[in-house]
N, C-alpha and C positions, 0 to 999 in steps of 0.2 A: 662466677663468686669474684669479688674485687678485694684484694690484698694489699695493705699497705706494708711495705718492707722497711723495716728501720735500719739503717748502715751507718756504721762509723768507718767502715774499709777494713775492719778487722777480720781475723779468720773466723772467730767465736760468729760473727754478724752472718758470715757467708757459710759458715756450717749452717746453720738455720735456714739458709734459702736451699742448701743441697739436698736438706732433709724433707723440707716441705716439698719439694718438688716431685719425690715418689710418692705422696699421700694426695697430691693436685688433682681435681679434675676439672678442666677448663675455667683458670683461674686468670685473672687479668693482674698483673703485679705494678702498682705505682712505688716507686722506690725514693725514700725522705731520706737527705743527709743534713744534720743539723749543725752550724758552727755557733757553740755554746761557749760564750765569753766567762760564765760564770766561777770557772776554775781561775782565773787569772787574779791575782792581788790589785788590790786598787789603784796602786801608784804607776801600774802600767798602761800606757793608753793604747788601745786595740789600732790606731792609726800610726803608731809609731813606724816607722821604715818600711812601710808598705805591708805589715803585718797583716793586718785585715786582707789586703788583695792576695798575700800569699794563702790564708785559709781558705778564701773564695776559690782559688785555682786548685786546691786539694779537693774541695768539696765536689767540682767540677769532674777531676778527674776519677773521683770516688762513682759517681754517677756514672759516669760512661761505662768504666769497667763493671759496676750493677748490670746497665742495660747488657754488655755483652754476655756474662756470665747469666744471667735471668735467662736470654735466648738459648743460651750453651745447654741450660737443664730443659728444654723444651716447654718453657712457659712463655706467655703473651707478655711482653712489654709494656706498660702504657705510659706513665709520664713520669720526668723525672722533678724531683722535688727540693729544692734548695732554700734554707731558713735559716735566720741569724736569731740568737737569744736561748732562752732556757730548751732545751730538748723535750723535756717531757711538757711543757706547755706545749711548744710547737708541734708535737705529736698528735697530742690530745685535741689540739685545734685542729689540725688538718683532717682528723679521723672523724671529727663532730662534722666538718664541711661536705664532706665526700661521702659519710656515712657506708665506711668499710665493713665487709663482711667479717674480716681477721685482720690483727695485727700481729705482723712476723719479726719476732727479734729474738736477737742472742743473748744469751745471760753469762756472765762470770761466774755465776754461782757461789760469790763471797758468802763466807760463814763469819759467824762469831759476830763481835762489834760491826765491822763491814756489813754484814746483812742486816743488821738493826739500823744502821743509817740509813738504808734502802740504796737503790740502783733507778735506772732508768726502764729497767725491764719490769721491774717490781713493782714500781709506783703505777706503770700502765696497766698490766696484769690486775690490778686491784681497783682500777678505774671502773665506775657503774657502767654498765651497757655497753661492754667492750669486749669483744670475743678475741681472746689472745692465743697463739702458738710460740711456744718459748722452747729454744734449744740451748744445750749445755756443751754438747760435744756431737762430733757426726758419728751416726751408727748403721747398722744393717736396714733399717726402713724395712723391715717385714712384719714386726709384730706388735699387734695395737691391741691393748687393754681397754675395754669399756666399763668403769665403775661406776654402778648405779646403786639408789635407794627408791628407786621407785616412784620419784617425786615429779611434779612438773617440769621442773628446772632439768633433773636428769632425761626425761623422755623428750625434752627439747634438744638436749645435746646429741644424743640418740639420731634423732630424726635430721637434724642439720649436717651430721657426720655421713649418712647415708645418701644425702642427697647431694654433697660437696666435696667427698673424700675419694679416691682411687683405692677400694679393696680388691681390687682384682690380684689374685696369686697372692695375698697376706695372709698370715696366721691371726686369727680373731679369738680374744679371749674375753668372757663375760665375768663379772664379779660383783656381787653383793656382799656388805658386811653388817652382821646381826652383831650390835653393841651390847656386849654383856649386861644382865639386868643389876648387877650388883655396882656397875658404874653409873646407873642411873638416880636413881634413888636411896639414901643410906638407909632409913627406916625400912624399906622394903627387903632389904637382906636380912632381916629378922625371921622372915617367914617363907621357908624352902617350898610351900604349896603354891607361893604366888609368884617365886622365881621360875618354877618348873612352867606356870601357864604363861607367864611371859614368854618365854624360852619357845615354846611350843606354836604361840601367836606370831612369835618373829621367823619360824623356821617357814611356817604356811605362807606368809607374806613374802619371804625371800623366795620359795619355790615358784609361787604364783608369776614373781617379778621376773623371773630368770627365765621361764616358761613363755611370757608373753613376750620377751624380748628375743629368744631364740627363735619364735616363730616371726617376727619382724627382719630377722637377718635372713632366714631363710626363705621368705617371700622375694627378698632382694637378690637370692643365689648367692648367699654369704655364708653359709652354715656354720655355726662357732666351732673351733677345734676344743675348746674346753670352755666349761661354764661351773662357775663355783661359788657355795656359799662359804665364808669364811666367818669368824667371830672375834671379836677384842676391840679394839680402837680402829675406827675405820681409817682414818690416814695413815697408820703405823702399817696395818694389813695390806693396805693399797700398796704401801712402799715397799715393803717387805715380797709380797706376790710379785709385783715387777721385778725386782731384783733377781727373784728364784729364778723366773723364765725370762731373763734377758729381754724382758719389753723395750720397744723402741719408742712406743708413742703412747701415752695414758692420755684418754679422751673423760672429759668432766664435764658436769653442768654445775654452776654456780648458784645459788641463791641470793646472791646480791646484798651482802649485809653491810650496813654503814659502817664508817670506819672505827667508829667507838666501838660496835660490835665485834668486829674483826679484830682490833686491839686487845679487846677484854676476854674474847672466847675463842679467837682465831677461827680456822674453818677447815674443811677438810682439804679444798682445793688449794689453799695457801700452803698448807702443811706439805702435802704432796710435793706442790713445786718449789718448793724450798729445800728439800730432803731428797730427789730420787734425780738420778743421772738420764733418766728418760726423757724424751721430749714430753710436753705437756700442753694438752690444746683444752682451753678453758671456754666453754659456750657460754653465753648469756644473752637472756632473753630480754630485749630492750622493750618490749610492749608491757 
């Protein structure tokens, strides 16, 4: 597995590295540090008084420290990558060029207006075809939740996780969420028989989904500690369950909606990422 670790030298970014190290299995980590001039006022020259040289030296120091920290975490270090320009564009360009399996980042977990203005980690996480591991704080690194809806994207996420994550001595939780029928179609709520029929079909589908998933984990030698069907808003139920069980890592698949669809409707992965303290690993099938 090839990983691109994005760092600005902050504690938050290294929290991501430390957390990921406990889940990693045979990962090679490249590190990228971007000198982003976009925050500077237009009237400031980047060449003034050796400003650009100082920034380049800082980036070199960050990357050298990152190499040592990566190796101290027991991970294999690949390349140091230093670039100038937009952080988002530089990371996307590098990930496209090298075809990384996962982009690893820390997030400040901004809220309110700051959240809607966006951040580097947020933009990268929503980019098409890019799987991301996002950390907000250092955690126990022992409990992992696989949230599934039985779709192709969810099954892809499970397959990738079983192949690439170290699940030895970890507590594994499986969940699926039945969206309540009265949230689906307004007209349908007028017919109680219709609601009961839908709920019954959902329960059958969810039980089958979890049974199949449990078998996959058992075949790999990782029997789940808990498997549960929840009911309600999928994103909120996942968030609440993760908080109640003190989950360290949530693994999700993403359907890869367009930016307009994502803006209008949102997505489970987006809402979970923005409203949980757990690490979030979002797998996206690029095929």
